[in-house]
C-alpha positions in Angstrom: 15.6 -13.8 6.9 15.4 -17.5 8.1 12.6 -19.3 8.0 12.5 -23.1 8.6 9.4 -25.1 6.9 7.0 -26.5 6.9 5.2 -25.1 9.6 1.6 -24.4 10.4 0.3 -20.4 11.5 -1.8 -20.9 14.1 -3.0 -17.8 16.9 -4.2 -14.6 16.9 -2.7 -11.7 14.8 -3.7 -7.9 14.9 -3.9 -6.1 11.9 -1.8 -2.7 11.7 -3.0 1.0 10.6 -2.7 0.8 6.6 0.5 1.6 5.1 -1.2 3.1 2.2 -3.7 5.3 4.1 -1.1 6.7 7.0 1.3 7.9 4.1 -1.2 10.1 2.2 -2.7 10.9 5.3 1.1 12.1 7.0 1.5 13.8 3.8 -2.1 15.9 3.7 -1.1 17.2 8.0 1.1 20.0 5.6 -2.5 21.3 4.3 -2.7 23.2 7.9 -0.8 25.2 10.4 -2.9 23.8 13.3 -1.8 20.9 15.6 -2.7 17.2 14.2 -2.6 13.6 16.6 -2.7 10.8 14.4 -2.9 7.5 16.4 -1.8 3.9 15.8 1.2 4.9 13.2 2.6 1.8 11.8 6.2 1.2 12.6 7.1 0.5 9.4 10.4 1.9 7.2 7.8 4.4 4.7 6.3 5.9 7.8 9.6 6.7 9.1 10.8 8.0 6.0 7.3 10.5 5.8 7.7 11.6 8.6 11.5 12.6 8.7 10.3 14.5 5.3 8.2 16.3 7.1 10.5 16.9 9.9 12.7 18.6 7.4 10.3 20.9 5.6 10.3 22.1 9.7 7.4 20.9 10.9 7.5 20.2 15.2 6.5 16.3 15.2 6.3 14.8 18.9 5.8 11.3 19.7 3.6 9.2 22.2 2.9 5.5 22.5 2.2 5.1 19.0 0.5 8.4 18.3 2.4 11.6 16.9 1.4 15.1 17.1 2.0 17.6 14.0 3.1 21.1 15.0 3.5 24.7 13.2 4.1 26.4 10.0 7.2 25.9 7.8 8.4 28.0 4.5 10.8 24.9 3.2 9.6 24.0 -0.2 11.6 21.6 -1.4 11.8 18.0 0.2 14.9 16.7 0.1 16.6 14.5 -2.3 17.9 11.8 -0.3 14.4 11.4 1.2 12.2 11.8 -1.7 14.7 9.1 -3.6 13.8 6.2 -1.6 10.1 5.8 -1.5 7.2 6.6 -4.3 4.6 8.0 -1.9 6.8 10.9 -1.0 5.9 12.6 -4.3 2.6 13.0 -2.5 3.8 16.1 -0.3 3.9 17.9 -3.9 -0.4 18.5 -3.5 -0.5 20.0 0.0 3.1 22.1 -0.7 1.8 23.5 -3.6 -1.6 24.4 -2.0 -0.2 25.9 1.1 2.5 27.5 -0.3 2.2 28.2 -4.1 5.1 26.7 -5.2 6.8 23.1 -5.0 10.5 21.7 -6.1 10.7 18.1 -5.9 12.8 15.1 -7.8 11.6 12.1 -9.4 10.2 9.7 -6.8 11.6 6.1 -6.0 9.7 3.2 -4.3 9.8 -0.7 -5.3 10.9 -1.2 -8.8 7.5 -3.2 -10.1 7.2 -1.4 -13.2 6.6 2.7 -14.5 4.2 4.3 -12.5 4.4 7.5 -14.3 3.6 10.9 -12.4 2.2 12.2 -15.5 -1.4 12.5 -14.2 -0.3 14.0 -11.1 1.2 16.7 -13.5 -1.4 17.1 -15.7 -4.0 17.2 -12.9 -2.0 20.4 -11.5 -1.6 22.4 -14.4 -5.8 22.0 -14.6 -5.8 23.5 -11.3 -3.8 26.6 -12.6 0.3 25.7 -11.7 2.8 26.0 -14.3 4.6 22.8 -14.1 8.8 23.6 -15.5 10.8 19.8 -15.3 14.6 20.6 -14.3 16.7 18.0 -14.7 15.7 15.1 -12.3 13.3 18.2 -10.5 9.7 19.0 -10.6 8.9 22.5 -10.3 5.0 23.4 -9.8 3.8 27.2 -9.2 0.8 29.3 -9.2 -2.4 29.6 -7.9 -5.1 27.2 -7.8 -8.5 27.2 -8.6 -10.9 24.6 -9.1 -11.6 22.8 -12.0 -13.1 19.4 -14.1 -10.1 16.5 -14.0 -10.4 13.7 -15.8 -8.0 11.0 -15.1 -7.4 9.1 -18.1 -6.8 5.7 -15.5 -7.9 5.9 -11.9 -4.6 6.5 -10.5 -4.5 6.3 -6.8 -1.6 8.7 -6.0 -2.7 10.8 -8.9 -6.3 10.9 -7.4 -4.9 11.5 -3.9 -2.3 14.4 -4.7 -5.0 16.2 -6.3 -7.8 15.8 -3.6 -5.4 17.6 -1.4 -4.3 20.1 -4.1 -7.8 21.1 -4.4 -9.0 21.4 -0.4 -7.4 24.8 -0.7 -7.8 26.0 -4.1 -10.3 28.7 -5.0 -14.1 27.2 -6.3 -14.9 23.6 -6.8 -12.8 20.6 -8.2 -14.4 17.6 -9.9 -11.8 14.8 -10.4 -14.0 12.4 -12.9 -12.8 8.5 -13.1 -10.9 8.3 -9.8 -9.6 5.7 -7.7 -12.3 4.2 -5.6 -10.1 2.4 -2.9 -10.5 2.7 0.7 -7.6 4.7 1.7 -9.2 7.1 -0.6 -12.2 8.1 1.7 -9.9 7.6 4.7 -7.7 10.4 3.4 -11.0 12.6 2.3 -12.3 11.7 6.2 -8.8 13.1 7.8 -9.2 16.3 5.6 -12.8 16.9 6.2 -12.3 16.4 9.8 -9.6 19.3 9.5 -13.0 21.3 8.1 -12.5 20.2 4.2 -15.4 20.0 2.1 -15.0 16.7 0.1 -17.8 14.4 -1.1 -17.9 11.2 -3.1 -15.0 9.5 -2.6 -15.3 5.8 -2.9 -17.2 6.4 -6.3 -15.7 7.4 -9.3 -16.2 11.1 -9.0 -15.3 13.1 -6.1 -16.2 16.9 -5.7 -13.7 19.2 -3.3 -15.2 22.5 -2.5 -11.8 24.4 -1.7 -12.0 26.1 1.9 -9.4 29.2 2.7 -8.3 27.6 5.7 -7.9 23.5 7.2 -8.2 23.2 11.2 -6.7 20.8 14.1 -7.9 17.2 14.2 -7.3 13.8 15.9 -7.8 10.9 14.0 -7.5 7.0 13.6 -6.6 5.5 10.1 -8.1 2.3 8.8 -6.4 -1.4 8.9 -4.2 -2.3 6.4 -6.0 -4.6 4.3 -2.8 -6.2 2.1 -1.3 -7.3 5.5 -5.2 -8.4 6.5 -4.8 -10.1 2.7 -1.2 -11.4 3.8 -1.9 -13.4 6.7 -4.8 -14.6 5.2 -2.8 -16.3 3.0 -0.3 -17.2 4.9 -3.0 -19.0 6.9 -4.6 -21.1 4.0 -0.7 -21.7 2.6 0.8 -23.3 5.9 -2.4 -25.3 6.1 -3.1 -23.6 9.5 -5.6 -21.2 11.7 -5.4 -18.0 12.1 -7.7 -15.7 13.7 -7.2 -11.6 12.3 -8.1 -8.8 14.2 -8.6 -5.5 14.1 -9.7 -5.7 9.5 -12.6 -4.7 8.0 -13.7 -7.8 6.3 -15.4 -5.8 3.2 -11.9 -4.5 1.8 -10.4 -7.6 1.9 -13.5 -9.0 -0.3 -11.9 -9.8 -3.2 -8.8 -11.8 -1.3 -12.0 -13.8 0.7 -13.6 -14.9 -2.5 -9.9 -16.1 -4.0 -9.4 -18.1 -0.9 -12.7 -19.7 -0.1 -12.4 -21.0 -4.2 -9.1 -22.7 -3.4 -10.7 -24.6 -0.7 -9.5 -22.5 2.6 -12.3 -22.0 5.2 -12.9 -18.2 6.0 -15.7 -16.9 8.7 -16.1 -13.2 9.1 -17.3 -10.9 12.1 -17.3 -7.5 13.2 -13.7 -6.6 12.7 -13.1 -10.3 12.7 -11.7 -12.7 10.3 -10.7 -16.3 10.9 -9.0 -18.1 7.9 -8.3 -21.9 8.4 -6.1 -23.6 5.7 -7.3 -27.2 3.9 -5.0 -30.2 3.0 -6.2 -30.2 -0.8 -5.6 -26.3 -2.5 -7.9 -26.2 -5.9 -6.3 -24.0 -8.4 -8.0 -20.6 -9.1 -7.9 -17.9 -12.1 -7.1 -14.2 -11.0 -6.9 -11.0 -12.6 -5.6 -7.8 -11.2 -7.9 -4.9 -11.4 -7.9 -1.6 -9.2 -10.4 -1.7 -6.3 -12.7 -3.4 -6.1 -11.3 -6.1 -8.2 -8.2 -8.3 -6.5 -5.3 -6.0 -5.7 -2.3 -6.1 -7.6 -0.2 -5.8 -4.1 -1.6 -9.6 -3.4 -0.5 -10.7 -6.6 3.0 -12.6 -5.5 1.5 -14.0 -1.8 -1.5 -15.9 -4.1 0.9 -17.1 -6.2 3.3 -18.2 -4.1 0.3 -19.9 -2.4 -1.2 -21.7 -5.6 2.3 -23.2 -6.3 1.2 -26.0 -4.4 -2.2 -26.5 -5.8 -3.3 -29.2 -7.5 -3.6 -28.6 -11.1 -2.8 -25.7 -12.5 -3.9 -21.8 -11.8 -3.4 -18.5 -13.8 -2.7 -15.4 -13.0 -3.1 -12.3 -15.1 -1.1 -9.4 -14.0 -3.2 -5.9 -15.8 -1.6 -3.2 -13.3 2.4 -3.6 -13.2 4.2 -4.7 -16.2 7.0 -5.6 -14.2 5.6 -7.5 -11.0 6.7 -11.0 -11.8 10.1 -10.4 -9.8 9.6 -12.8 -7.5 8.6 -16.1 -10.3 12.5 -16.6 -10.8 13.1 -16.8 -6.9 10.1 -19.1 -6.3 11.2 -21.6 -9.0 14.3 -21.5 -7.3 12.2 -23.6 -4.5 10.8 -25.6 -6.7 7.7 -24.3 -8.1 6.6 -25.1 -11.9 5.7 -21.3 -13.5 5.6 -20.5 -16.7 5.4 -16.6 -17.8 3.5 -15.6 -21.1 3.9 -11.1 -21.4 1.5 -10.4 -18.4 -0.2 -13.7 -17.3 1.8 -16.6 -15.2 0.4 -20.2 -15.6 0.9 -22.0 -12.5 1.2 -25.7 -12.2 1.1 -27.2 -8.4 3.4 -28.9 -7.5 3.7 -31.6 -4.4 5.9 -29.2 -2.1 8.5 -26.8 -2.4 12.2 -27.1 -0.9 14.0 -24.4 1.3 16.4 -22.3 -0.8 18.3 -19.1 -0.8 16.2 -16.4 -2.8 16.2 -12.8 -2.6 13.2 -10.2 -2.0 13.0 -7.9 -5.2 10.2 -6.1 -3.5 7.9 -5.3 -0.6 5.2 -7.6 -2.1 7.4 -10.5 -3.4 9.2 -10.3 0.0 5.6 -11.5 1.6 5.4 -13.8 -1.3 8.4 -15.1 -0.3 7.7 -15.6 3.3 4.6 -17.4 2.6 6.4 -20.1 0.0 9.3 -20.7 3.0 6.2 -21.4 5.6 4.6 -24.3 2.8 8.4 -25.2 1.9 10.5 -28.5 3.2 13.7 -27.2 5.2 15.7 -24.0 5.7 14.8 -21.2 3.1 17.0 -17.8 3.5 15.8 -14.4 2.2 18.0 -11.8 1.4 17.3 -8.0 1.1 14.2 -8.9 3.0 14.4 -5.0 4.3 11.6 -4.6 1.9 9.5 -6.1 3.9 9.9 -3.7 6.8 8.6 -1.2 4.4 5.3 -2.6 4.7 4.8 -5.3 7.5 4.7 -3.5 11.1 6.9 -6.2 13.3 6.4 -9.2 10.2 9.0 -11.5 12.5 7.3 -11.2 15.8 4.2 -11.3 14.1 5.2 -14.7 12.5 7.0 -16.1 15.9 4.1 -15.5 17.8 1.8 -17.7 15.6 4.0 -20.8 15.2 6.9 -19.7 12.6 10.3 -20.8 13.2 12.2 -17.4 12.0 15.0 -15.5 12.7 16.7 -12.3 11.2 
């Protein structure tokens, strides 16, 4: 990805369907043999991989416009290793397969190398629901009839909450998940399952009640827009001293990002499903600590670090969710940023401007941080391994170009 800067972004951008909502919803389509139609499917790599995985299990898949239809039964209970190892969300098929077929064999998942994201909470929860868990080499085997129970999560893990909701939706009896994750994507998943006849209450609170049903029926569903994509374009507008109107966005979902942008001097105005962000000539330093929702999202930390690298004064970012999420720092330093790492804290001393350089996207959000830095920097920036960005941002080159960026792939 080659970007010439500095360029203020101006215009309008439509936010795509949420990557973190659509992946568990696609996995949850395995809970029923009836017809499911899901609309506004984002054209991103992670979605393609999950759809391919569902096809490999034997489900019929039909595309039309930006919608997808799933149909038919399947007997395959071993998702192919070459697909599972590519993305972490592939592990979300474990709950539906276990609930429907009473047995599943899956290899350990892949994904961005941003720190340990253990699957032990998923497995502990499945065991509480009555599954027998066996580790065989790099594979996990789970089998057994699931029965409702009380599950307490040691940490409000989004993936574990989603996997256990799906497993419990067809289990015999009632399940309570305590210390559940609160993310909007959890609510979206439960709305999807409930639209098929599921009986789930309490999503968005820390106790979720799931009454198991015998069978789920057909449905048609529109998932929520992507709050991290929205947050990224909001920061890109402020960082480039631009003026962008984002539409198809839920302002409530990006409140923590909005608050920090306003604190940094940017203008943010909201209306129904729209947000306008106007950058300021002076970026004020801020303090950020990443936390589970509704706190400041870890998925926005890298983008803010790029933005704050040109603030007037020193900013502090503490990463409390993942321990290996500062890999973009080395690349920002190449562009002239002044950042020091102390454990899980980054101290960002603002510089007058960044300079274009050859940099490498180490993961999805690091890639987003680098294109934001490139929009602020003087001269040409070349981002290698930019395919990471395509895993979570639909048509990113087209969208940035439409906003005035000088960008080629």
